[in-house]
BATORMAR-978957 format. One record per atom (N, C-alpha, C): x, z, y; residue in one letter; residue number from 1. Coordinates in nm, 2 decimals, padded with zeros to 4 digits. Atoms other than C-alpha are relative to their C-alpha. Layout:
<recs>
<<X,Z,Y>,a,NUM>,
...
</recs>
This chain:
<recs>
<<00.15,00.05,-00.03>,m,1>,
<<02.14,01.51,02.13>,m,1>,
<<-00.06,00.07,00.10>,m,1>,
<<00.06,-00.10,-00.12>,d,2>,
<<02.02,01.62,02.48>,d,2>,
<<-00.15,00.04,-00.05>,d,2>,
<<00.10,-00.05,-00.01>,m,3>,
<<01.71,01.82,02.50>,m,3>,
<<-00.08,-00.11,-00.02>,m,3>,
<<00.08,00.12,00.02>,q,4>,
<<01.49,01.52,02.60>,q,4>,
<<-00.01,-00.14,-00.12>,q,4>,
<<-00.02,00.10,00.13>,q,5>,
<<01.60,01.33,02.31>,q,5>,
<<-00.04,00.05,-00.12>,q,5>,
<<00.05,-00.13,00.08>,k,6>,
<<01.53,01.62,02.10>,k,6>,
<<-00.15,-00.01,-00.02>,k,6>,
<<00.22,-00.03,-00.03>,l,7>,
<<01.16,01.66,02.25>,l,7>,
<<-00.04,-00.14,-00.05>,l,7>,
<<00.07,00.10,00.03>,q,8>,
<<01.12,01.30,02.19>,q,8>,
<<00.01,-00.03,-00.17>,q,8>,
<<00.02,00.08,00.20>,q,9>,
<<01.22,01.27,01.80>,q,9>,
<<-00.05,00.12,-00.05>,q,9>,
<<00.09,-00.07,00.09>,l,10>,
<<01.02,01.58,01.75>,l,10>,
<<-00.16,-00.06,00.08>,l,10>,
<<00.13,00.07,-00.02>,l,11>,
<<00.70,01.41,01.93>,l,11>,
<<00.02,-00.17,-00.09>,l,11>,
<<00.04,00.10,00.07>,d,12>,
<<00.76,01.12,01.72>,d,12>,
<<00.03,00.02,-00.15>,d,12>,
<<00.06,-00.11,00.09>,k,13>,
<<00.77,01.36,01.42>,k,13>,
<<-00.13,00.01,-00.03>,k,13>,
<<00.13,-00.06,00.06>,q,14>,
<<00.48,01.48,01.45>,q,14>,
<<-00.11,-00.14,00.02>,q,14>,
<<00.12,00.10,00.01>,e,15>,
<<00.29,01.14,01.55>,e,15>,
<<00.02,-00.04,-00.15>,e,15>,
<<-00.03,00.03,00.15>,m,16>,
<<00.44,01.05,01.17>,m,16>,
<<-00.12,00.10,-00.08>,m,16>,
<<00.05,-00.12,00.10>,t,17>,
<<00.31,01.34,01.02>,t,17>,
<<-00.18,-00.01,00.05>,t,17>,
<<00.11,-00.01,-00.07>,e,18>,
<<-00.04,01.27,01.24>,e,18>,
<<-00.07,-00.14,-00.11>,e,18>,
<<00.05,00.12,00.08>,l,19>,
<<-00.05,00.91,01.02>,l,19>,
<<-00.04,00.01,-00.14>,l,19>,
<<00.00,-00.04,00.09>,m,20>,
<<00.04,01.08,00.72>,m,20>,
<<-00.19,00.03,-00.05>,m,20>,
<<00.11,-00.07,00.07>,y,21>,
<<-00.27,01.28,00.73>,y,21>,
<<-00.12,-00.08,00.07>,y,21>,
<<00.14,00.10,00.01>,k,22>,
<<-00.52,00.98,00.85>,k,22>,
<<00.02,-00.07,-00.09>,k,22>,
<<00.01,00.06,00.15>,f,23>,
<<-00.39,00.80,00.55>,f,23>,
<<-00.05,00.10,-00.10>,f,23>,
<<00.09,-00.10,00.09>,a,24>,
<<-00.53,01.09,00.36>,a,24>,
<<-00.15,00.05,00.00>,a,24>,
<<00.09,00.02,-00.05>,r,25>,
<<-00.81,01.11,00.54>,r,25>,
<<-00.10,-00.11,00.02>,r,25>,
<<-00.01,00.15,00.02>,a,26>,
<<-00.86,00.73,00.50>,a,26>,
<<-00.07,00.03,-00.11>,a,26>,
<<00.05,-00.02,00.15>,l,27>,
<<-00.89,00.79,00.13>,l,27>,
<<-00.16,00.08,-00.02>,l,27>,
<<00.08,-00.09,00.02>,d,28>,
<<-01.13,01.09,00.14>,d,28>,
<<-00.09,00.00,00.04>,d,28>,
<<00.13,-00.01,-00.09>,r,29>,
<<-01.40,01.00,00.37>,r,29>,
<<-00.02,-00.20,-00.03>,r,29>,
<<00.02,00.15,00.04>,v,30>,
<<-01.35,00.60,00.24>,v,30>,
<<-00.01,-00.04,00.12>,v,30>,
<<-00.01,00.08,-00.14>,d,31>,
<<-01.24,00.46,00.57>,d,31>,
<<00.11,-00.11,00.02>,d,31>,
<<-00.06,00.09,00.03>,g,32>,
<<-01.09,00.15,00.49>,g,32>,
<<00.07,-00.08,00.19>,g,32>,
<<-00.10,00.02,-00.12>,e,33>,
<<-01.04,00.08,00.88>,e,33>,
<<00.07,00.09,00.06>,e,33>,
<<-00.09,-00.14,-00.03>,l,34>,
<<-00.88,00.44,00.94>,l,34>,
<<00.11,-00.07,-00.08>,l,34>,
<<-00.11,00.01,00.10>,m,35>,
<<-00.66,00.36,00.65>,m,35>,
<<00.11,-00.15,00.03>,m,35>,
<<-00.09,00.07,-00.04>,k,36>,
<<-00.58,00.01,00.78>,k,36>,
<<00.12,00.00,00.13>,k,36>,
<<-00.06,-00.08,-00.09>,s,37>,
<<-00.47,00.17,01.10>,s,37>,
<<00.09,00.06,00.03>,s,37>,
<<-00.07,-00.09,00.03>,t,38>,
<<-00.20,00.34,00.95>,t,38>,
<<00.14,-00.09,-00.04>,t,38>,
<<-00.12,00.11,00.03>,y,39>,
<<00.01,00.04,00.83>,y,39>,
<<-00.02,-00.13,00.12>,y,39>,
<<-00.01,00.09,-00.09>,w,40>,
<<00.13,-00.23,01.02>,w,40>,
<<-00.01,-00.12,-00.07>,w,40>,
<<00.02,00.13,00.10>,e,41>,
<<00.00,-00.58,00.88>,e,41>,
<<00.09,-00.07,-00.10>,e,41>,
<<-00.07,00.04,00.12>,d,42>,
<<00.31,-00.65,00.69>,d,42>,
<<00.06,00.10,-00.10>,d,42>,
<<-00.05,-00.10,00.12>,a,43>,
<<00.32,-00.34,00.53>,a,43>,
<<-00.01,-00.05,-00.12>,a,43>,
<<-00.01,-00.02,00.15>,i,44>,
<<00.43,-00.27,00.14>,i,44>,
<<-00.09,00.10,-00.05>,i,44>,
<<00.05,-00.17,00.06>,e,45>,
<<00.22,-00.01,-00.04>,e,45>,
<<00.04,-00.03,-00.18>,e,45>,
<<-00.06,00.02,00.10>,e,46>,
<<00.35,00.04,-00.39>,e,46>,
<<-00.03,00.12,-00.06>,e,46>,
<<00.03,-00.10,00.07>,h,47>,
<<00.22,00.30,-00.66>,h,47>,
<<-00.09,-00.04,-00.16>,h,47>,
<<00.10,00.01,00.15>,q,48>,
<<00.05,00.34,-01.01>,q,48>,
<<-00.06,00.16,00.01>,q,48>,
<<00.08,-00.14,00.03>,d,49>,
<<-00.22,00.63,-01.06>,d,49>,
<<00.02,00.06,-00.11>,d,49>,
<<-00.04,-00.08,00.19>,p,50>,
<<-00.12,00.85,-01.38>,p,50>,
<<-00.16,-00.02,-00.06>,p,50>,
<<00.11,-00.04,00.09>,i,51>,
<<-00.50,00.92,-01.44>,i,51>,
<<-00.10,-00.18,00.01>,i,51>,
<<00.08,00.08,00.03>,f,52>,
<<-00.64,00.57,-01.38>,f,52>,
<<00.13,-00.12,00.02>,f,52>,
<<-00.16,00.10,-00.01>,p,53>,
<<-00.27,00.33,-01.41>,p,53>,
<<-00.09,-00.15,00.02>,p,53>,
<<00.02,00.15,-00.04>,d,54>,
<<-00.50,00.01,-01.43>,d,54>,
<<-00.08,-00.03,00.13>,d,54>,
<<00.09,00.00,-00.17>,l,55>,
<<-00.74,00.09,-01.12>,l,55>,
<<00.09,-00.04,00.10>,l,55>,
<<-00.11,-00.02,-00.08>,f,56>,
<<-00.46,00.19,-00.91>,f,56>,
<<00.13,-00.08,-00.03>,f,56>,
<<-00.15,00.05,00.04>,f,57>,
<<-00.14,-00.02,-01.00>,f,57>,
<<00.02,-00.11,00.16>,f,57>,
<<-00.07,00.14,-00.10>,y,58>,
<<00.00,-00.24,-00.66>,y,58>,
<<00.12,00.02,00.07>,y,58>,
<<-00.15,00.04,-00.10>,n,59>,
<<00.33,-00.34,-00.47>,n,59>,
<<-00.01,-00.11,00.03>,n,59>,
<<00.05,00.12,-00.12>,d,60>,
<<00.17,-00.59,-00.20>,d,60>,
<<-00.02,00.01,00.11>,d,60>,
<<00.03,00.06,-00.17>,n,61>,
<<00.05,-00.66,00.14>,n,61>,
<<-00.06,00.18,-00.04>,n,61>,
<<00.06,-00.12,-00.01>,a,62>,
<<-00.07,-00.29,00.22>,a,62>,
<<-00.20,-00.03,00.05>,a,62>,
<<00.12,00.05,-00.01>,h,63>,
<<-00.36,-00.46,00.41>,h,63>,
<<-00.08,-00.05,-00.10>,h,63>,
<<00.07,00.07,00.11>,q,64>,
<<-00.50,-00.65,00.12>,q,64>,
<<-00.03,00.09,-00.10>,q,64>,
<<00.01,-00.04,00.10>,f,65>,
<<-00.47,-00.32,-00.09>,f,65>,
<<-00.13,00.10,00.04>,f,65>,
<<00.10,-00.06,-00.05>,v,66>,
<<-00.69,-00.15,00.15>,v,66>,
<<-00.19,00.00,-00.09>,v,66>,
<<00.13,00.08,00.02>,e,67>,
<<-01.06,-00.32,00.01>,e,67>,
<<00.00,00.07,-00.16>,e,67>,
<<00.01,-00.05,00.19>,p,68>,
<<-00.97,-00.24,-00.40>,p,68>,
<<00.00,00.14,00.05>,p,68>,
<<00.00,-00.17,-00.01>,a,69>,
<<-00.86,00.11,-00.28>,a,69>,
<<-00.14,00.05,00.02>,a,69>,
<<00.13,-00.05,00.02>,m,70>,
<<-01.20,00.14,-00.14>,m,70>,
<<-00.08,00.00,-00.07>,m,70>,
<<00.13,-00.01,00.12>,e,71>,
<<-01.41,00.04,-00.41>,e,71>,
<<00.02,00.10,-00.08>,e,71>,
<<-00.08,-00.06,00.10>,g,72>,
<<-01.21,00.23,-00.63>,g,72>,
<<-00.02,00.12,00.01>,g,72>,
<<00.09,-00.11,-00.05>,f,73>,
<<-01.27,00.53,-00.41>,f,73>,
<<-00.15,00.04,00.00>,f,73>,
<<00.18,-00.03,00.01>,r,74>,
<<-01.64,00.48,-00.38>,r,74>,
<<-00.07,-00.01,-00.17>,r,74>,
<<00.01,-00.04,00.11>,a,75>,
<<-01.66,00.50,-00.72>,a,75>,
<<00.02,00.13,-00.09>,a,75>,
<<-00.09,-00.16,00.00>,l,76>,
<<-01.51,00.85,-00.73>,l,76>,
<<-00.12,00.09,00.01>,l,76>,
<<00.09,-00.02,00.01>,k,77>,
<<-01.77,01.10,-00.74>,k,77>,
<<00.03,00.09,00.14>,k,77>,
<<-00.04,-00.08,-00.11>,t,78>,
<<-01.55,01.32,-00.48>,t,78>,
<<00.16,00.00,-00.03>,t,78>,
<<-00.19,-00.01,00.00>,t,79>,
<<-01.15,01.34,-00.35>,t,79>,
<<00.00,00.11,00.12>,t,79>,
<<-00.12,-00.09,-00.06>,q,80>,
<<-00.90,01.57,-00.20>,q,80>,
<<00.11,-00.01,00.02>,q,80>,
<<-00.17,-00.02,-00.03>,h,81>,
<<-00.60,01.51,-00.05>,h,81>,
<<00.08,00.06,00.07>,h,81>,
<<-00.07,-00.15,-00.14>,r,82>,
<<-00.36,01.75,00.11>,r,82>,
<<00.13,-00.06,-00.03>,r,82>,
<<-00.12,00.03,-00.02>,i,83>,
<<-00.06,01.63,00.24>,i,83>,
<<00.12,00.12,00.08>,i,83>,
<<-00.11,-00.05,-00.05>,s,84>,
<<00.27,01.87,00.30>,s,84>,
<<00.11,-00.03,-00.01>,s,84>,
<<-00.12,00.00,-00.02>,n,85>,
<<00.61,01.93,00.36>,n,85>,
<<00.07,-00.08,00.00>,n,85>,
<<-00.08,00.09,-00.03>,p,86>,
<<00.69,01.68,00.53>,p,86>,
<<00.11,00.02,00.07>,p,86>,
<<-00.11,00.04,-00.05>,l,87>,
<<01.04,01.57,00.57>,l,87>,
<<00.02,-00.14,00.07>,l,87>,
<<00.00,00.17,-00.07>,i,88>,
<<01.11,01.28,00.83>,i,88>,
<<00.18,-00.02,00.10>,i,88>,
<<-00.12,00.01,-00.03>,e,89>,
<<01.44,01.17,00.91>,e,89>,
<<-00.02,-00.17,00.10>,e,89>,
<<00.00,00.15,-00.09>,v,90>,
<<01.43,00.92,01.24>,v,90>,
<<00.12,-00.04,00.02>,v,90>,
<<-00.13,00.11,-00.03>,n,91>,
<<01.73,00.63,01.33>,n,91>,
<<-00.05,-00.10,00.08>,n,91>,
<<-00.03,00.13,-00.10>,g,92>,
<<01.65,00.46,01.65>,g,92>,
<<-00.21,-00.04,-00.03>,g,92>,
<<00.12,00.05,-00.03>,d,93>,
<<01.28,00.29,01.60>,d,93>,
<<00.00,-00.03,-00.22>,d,93>,
<<00.02,-00.02,00.16>,v,94>,
<<01.32,00.33,01.21>,v,94>,
<<00.00,00.14,-00.03>,v,94>,
<<-00.03,-00.13,00.10>,a,95>,
<<01.21,00.65,01.00>,a,95>,
<<-00.05,00.01,-00.11>,a,95>,
<<00.06,00.00,00.15>,t,96>,
<<01.19,00.74,00.62>,t,96>,
<<-00.02,00.14,00.03>,t,96>,
<<00.07,-00.13,-00.02>,a,97>,
<<01.00,01.04,00.54>,a,97>,
<<-00.05,00.04,-00.20>,a,97>,
<<00.02,-00.06,00.12>,e,98>,
<<00.91,01.21,00.23>,e,98>,
<<-00.11,00.11,00.01>,e,98>,
<<00.10,-00.14,-00.05>,a,99>,
<<00.58,01.46,00.24>,a,99>,
<<-00.04,00.00,-00.18>,a,99>,
<<00.06,-00.05,00.13>,y,100>,
<<00.43,01.62,-00.09>,y,100>,
<<-00.14,-00.03,00.01>,y,100>,
<<00.16,00.05,00.00>,v,101>,
<<00.05,01.53,-00.22>,v,101>,
<<-00.03,00.09,-00.13>,v,101>,
<<00.08,-00.05,00.15>,w,102>,
<<-00.18,01.70,-00.44>,w,102>,
<<-00.14,-00.05,00.03>,w,102>,
<<00.17,00.03,00.04>,a,103>,
<<-00.53,01.53,-00.53>,a,103>,
<<-00.06,00.04,-00.08>,a,103>,
<<00.11,-00.04,00.09>,y,104>,
<<-00.83,01.60,-00.65>,y,104>,
<<-00.11,-00.08,00.01>,y,104>,
<<00.09,00.08,-00.01>,h,105>,
<<-01.05,01.36,-00.78>,h,105>,
<<-00.11,00.02,-00.09>,h,105>,
<<00.10,-00.05,00.14>,v,106>,
<<-01.39,01.44,-00.97>,v,106>,
<<-00.06,-00.20,-00.06>,v,106>,
<<00.07,00.13,00.06>,h,107>,
<<-01.51,01.10,-01.19>,h,107>,
<<-00.08,00.04,-00.17>,h,107>,
<<00.05,-00.04,00.12>,e,108>,
<<-01.74,01.04,-01.47>,e,108>,
<<00.06,-00.06,-00.14>,e,108>,
<<-00.07,00.09,00.05>,e,109>,
<<-01.61,00.96,-01.79>,e,109>,
<<-00.10,-00.01,-00.17>,e,109>,
<<00.06,00.00,00.10>,n,110>,
<<-01.88,00.91,-02.09>,n,110>,
<<-00.14,00.11,00.03>,n,110>,
<<00.16,-00.15,-00.08>,g,111>,
<<-02.20,01.13,-01.88>,g,111>,
<<00.10,00.13,00.01>,g,111>,
<<-00.01,-00.17,-00.03>,v,112>,
<<-01.94,01.42,-01.83>,v,112>,
<<00.11,-00.03,00.12>,v,112>,
<<-00.10,-00.02,-00.10>,d,113>,
<<-01.75,01.48,-01.52>,d,113>,
<<00.10,00.05,-00.05>,d,113>,
<<-00.14,-00.07,00.02>,k,114>,
<<-01.38,01.52,-01.50>,k,114>,
<<00.05,00.00,00.10>,k,114>,
<<-00.07,-00.01,-00.11>,e,115>,
<<-01.15,01.62,-01.27>,e,115>,
<<00.17,-00.06,-00.02>,e,115>,
<<-00.14,00.08,-00.03>,g,116>,
<<-00.81,01.41,-01.20>,g,116>,
<<00.07,00.08,00.08>,g,116>,
<<-00.05,-00.07,-00.05>,i,117>,
<<-00.60,01.69,-01.09>,i,117>,
<<00.15,-00.04,00.04>,i,117>,
<<-00.18,00.07,-00.02>,l,118>,
<<-00.24,01.53,-00.94>,l,118>,
<<00.09,00.05,00.11>,l,118>,
<<-00.10,-00.02,-00.10>,g,119>,
<<00.06,01.60,-00.76>,g,119>,
<<00.11,-00.08,00.00>,g,119>,
<<-00.15,00.08,-00.02>,g,120>,
<<00.38,01.39,-00.65>,g,120>,
<<00.05,-00.02,00.17>,g,120>,
<<-00.05,00.02,-00.12>,r,121>,
<<00.54,01.29,-00.33>,r,121>,
<<00.02,-00.15,00.05>,r,121>,
<<-00.01,00.16,-00.09>,h,122>,
<<00.47,00.98,-00.08>,h,122>,
<<00.15,00.00,00.01>,h,122>,
<<-00.11,00.03,-00.10>,h,123>,
<<00.79,00.84,00.06>,h,123>,
<<-00.05,-00.13,00.07>,h,123>,
<<00.06,00.10,-00.13>,f,124>,
<<00.72,00.65,00.39>,f,124>,
<<00.11,-00.08,00.04>,f,124>,
<<-00.03,00.05,-00.07>,r,125>,
<<00.90,00.38,00.58>,r,125>,
<<-00.02,-00.02,00.08>,r,125>,
<<00.03,-00.03,-00.12>,f,126>,
<<00.84,00.41,00.94>,f,126>,
<<00.05,-00.12,00.06>,f,126>,
<<-00.09,00.07,-00.15>,e,127>,
<<00.89,00.19,01.23>,e,127>,
<<-00.09,00.00,00.12>,e,127>,
<<00.06,-00.03,-00.15>,r,128>,
<<00.80,00.19,01.60>,r,128>,
<<00.00,-00.13,00.04>,r,128>,
<<00.01,00.14,-00.10>,r,129>,
<<00.68,-00.14,01.76>,r,129>,
<<-00.11,00.03,00.13>,r,129>,
<<00.07,00.00,-00.13>,d,130>,
<<00.62,-00.17,02.12>,d,130>,
<<-00.03,00.20,00.02>,d,130>,
<<-00.02,-00.16,-00.06>,g,131>,
<<00.65,00.22,02.13>,g,131>,
<<-00.15,00.07,-00.13>,g,131>,
<<00.10,-00.06,00.11>,i,132>,
<<00.39,00.29,01.83>,i,132>,
<<00.10,-00.03,-00.16>,i,132>,
<<-00.06,-00.01,00.14>,w,133>,
<<00.45,00.40,01.48>,w,133>,
<<-00.09,-00.04,-00.08>,w,133>,
<<00.06,00.02,00.17>,k,134>,
<<00.33,00.28,01.16>,k,134>,
<<00.06,-00.02,-00.12>,k,134>,
<<-00.01,00.07,00.12>,i,135>,
<<00.36,00.21,00.80>,i,135>,
<<00.05,-00.10,00.00>,i,135>,
<<-00.08,00.14,00.04>,k,136>,
<<00.60,-00.02,00.69>,k,136>,
<<00.01,-00.01,-00.16>,k,136>,
<<00.01,-00.03,00.14>,h,137>,
<<00.64,00.10,00.28>,h,137>,
<<-00.06,00.12,00.01>,h,137>,
<<00.03,-00.09,00.04>,r,138>,
<<00.45,00.34,00.11>,r,138>,
<<00.02,-00.01,-00.11>,r,138>,
<<00.00,-00.02,00.11>,s,139>,
<<00.52,00.44,-00.25>,s,139>,
<<-00.02,00.14,-00.02>,s,139>,
<<00.05,-00.08,00.06>,t,140>,
<<00.40,00.69,-00.47>,t,140>,
<<00.07,00.06,-00.09>,t,140>,
<<-00.04,00.00,00.15>,v,141>,
<<00.60,00.88,-00.74>,v,141>,
<<-00.10,00.13,-00.03>,v,141>,
<<00.11,-00.09,00.05>,f,142>,
<<00.34,01.13,-00.94>,f,142>,
<<00.10,00.07,-00.07>,f,142>,
<<-00.07,-00.06,00.12>,d,143>,
<<00.50,01.42,-01.09>,d,143>,
<<-00.07,00.08,-00.10>,d,143>,
<<00.07,-00.10,00.08>,w,144>,
<<00.26,01.59,-01.27>,w,144>,
<<-00.19,-00.04,00.01>,w,144>,
<<00.13,00.02,-00.06>,n,145>,
<<-00.13,01.50,-01.30>,n,145>,
<<-00.12,00.08,-00.12>,n,145>,
<<00.12,-00.07,00.08>,q,146>,
<<-00.44,01.70,-01.52>,q,146>,
<<-00.12,-00.11,00.01>,q,146>,
<<00.13,00.10,00.00>,n,147>,
<<-00.74,01.51,-01.63>,n,147>,
<<-00.09,00.10,-00.14>,n,147>,
<<00.10,-00.10,00.04>,q,148>,
<<-01.02,01.78,-01.76>,q,148>,
<<-00.10,-00.01,00.05>,q,148>,
<<00.22,-00.03,-00.02>,n,149>,
<<-01.39,01.86,-01.80>,n,149>,
<<-00.02,00.01,00.17>,n,149>,
<<-00.01,-00.07,-00.15>,a,150>,
<<-01.46,01.94,-01.40>,a,150>,
<<-00.09,00.17,-00.04>,a,150>,
<<-00.02,-00.16,00.06>,t,151>,
<<-01.47,02.33,-01.37>,t,151>,
<<-00.10,00.00,00.17>,t,151>,
<<00.02,-00.04,-00.11>,a,152>,
<<-01.60,02.27,-01.02>,a,152>,
<<-00.17,00.03,00.05>,a,152>,
<<00.11,-00.01,-00.01>,i,153>,
<<-01.94,02.44,-00.93>,i,153>,
<<-00.05,00.01,00.17>,i,153>,
<<00.07,00.06,-00.16>,w,154>,
<<-02.16,02.29,-00.61>,w,154>,
<<-00.16,00.06,-00.01>,w,154>,
<<00.13,-00.09,-00.01>,a,155>,
<<-02.48,02.58,-00.52>,a,155>,
<<-00.11,-00.10,00.01>,a,155>,
<<00.09,00.08,-00.02>,e,156>,
<<-02.80,02.36,-00.57>,e,156>,
<<-00.08,00.03,00.13>,e,156>,
<<00.11,00.00,-00.11>,n,157>,
<<-02.99,02.52,-00.24>,n,157>,
<<00.12,00.00,00.10>,n,157>,
<<-00.04,00.05,-00.09>,f,158>,
<<-02.67,02.44,-00.04>,f,158>,
<<-00.01,-00.10,00.07>,f,158>,
<<00.06,00.10,-00.13>,s,159>,
<<-02.79,02.26,00.30>,s,159>,
<<00.13,-00.11,-00.07>,s,159>,
<<-00.09,00.14,00.02>,d,160>,
<<-02.69,01.87,00.25>,d,160>,
<<00.08,00.01,00.14>,d,160>,
<<-00.10,00.05,-00.15>,k,161>,
<<-02.55,01.92,00.69>,k,161>,
<<00.16,00.04,-00.06>,k,161>,
<<-00.12,-00.05,00.00>,y,162>,
<<-02.27,02.14,00.52>,y,162>,
<<00.08,-00.03,-00.14>,y,162>,
<<-00.05,00.06,-00.01>,r,163>,
<<-02.20,01.91,00.28>,r,163>,
<<00.13,-00.11,00.03>,r,163>,
<<-00.13,00.11,-00.06>,g,164>,
<<-01.83,01.70,00.27>,g,164>,
<<-00.09,-00.12,-00.02>,g,164>,
<<00.05,00.13,00.04>,k,165>,
<<-01.95,01.33,00.28>,k,165>,
<<00.12,-00.11,-00.04>,k,165>,
<<-00.12,00.05,-00.01>,r,166>,
<<-01.74,01.08,00.20>,r,166>,
<<-00.02,-00.19,00.06>,r,166>,
<<00.07,00.13,-00.13>,n,167>,
<<-01.86,00.80,00.51>,n,167>,
<<00.04,00.07,00.12>,n,167>,
<<-00.02,-00.05,-00.14>,h,168>,
<<-01.87,00.81,00.86>,h,168>,
<<-00.18,00.13,00.04>,h,168>,
<<00.09,-00.10,00.05>,q,169>,
<<-02.18,01.06,00.80>,q,169>,
<<00.05,00.17,-00.03>,q,169>,
<<-00.10,-00.15,00.00>,d,170>,
<<-01.92,01.34,00.76>,d,170>,
<<-00.01,00.06,00.13>,d,170>,
<<00.03,-00.07,-00.15>,d,171>,
<<-01.99,01.59,01.00>,d,171>,
<<00.15,-00.01,00.08>,d,171>,
<<-00.15,00.05,-00.07>,s,172>,
<<-01.59,01.53,01.08>,s,172>,
<<-00.01,-00.09,00.15>,s,172>,
<<00.03,00.13,-00.13>,y,173>,
<<-01.73,01.22,01.28>,y,173>,
<<-00.06,00.03,00.11>,y,173>,
<<00.08,-00.06,-00.13>,n,174>,
<<-01.90,01.42,01.52>,n,174>,
<<00.12,00.10,00.06>,n,174>,
<<-00.07,-00.05,-00.06>,y,175>,
<<-01.57,01.62,01.63>,y,175>,
<<00.14,-00.07,00.03>,y,175>,
<<-00.08,00.09,-00.03>,l,176>,
<<-01.33,01.34,01.55>,l,176>,
<<00.05,-00.12,00.01>,l,176>,
<<00.06,00.13,00.01>,s,177>,
<<-01.31,00.96,01.71>,s,177>,
<<00.12,-00.07,-00.14>,s,177>,
<<-00.06,00.05,00.02>,i,178>,
<<-01.05,00.90,01.48>,i,178>,
<<-00.02,-00.03,-00.16>,i,178>,
</recs>
């Protein structure tokens, strides 16, 4: 592989890594349009959540998954997804990847706030079409999870301006156009 090919592969991997990050952002900001933008229209979403196995069980068209996913995420009080350790293999206009995911969810059960914390790995199949990379298939494998009484402490006098929002009112939309 010559230097130009190595550089292109590095750029391709960066584009796919940012797709993974955009996907996580879409979940945390409950941004269905952003989530759809990471998938091809014929992409497949496949996973079952260990904490909410009935709510988040899916193996079908990714675009059709977006609205039920957004509905489910709107029901949660807060979420945060972290993507790390991406390993990506590029082969022409297709690529495969694995990335670790750590997710934090606060939901209510019988009037008590619960923290759902889970760790796993996303497996991706990407395709490049007309020079653009998007997700063709995503599967998630969960390695562990916890569901316990919430321990997060929120300062009552903390200004609302500095609290994360789960919609386009979040301050990040003042900085990022995605």
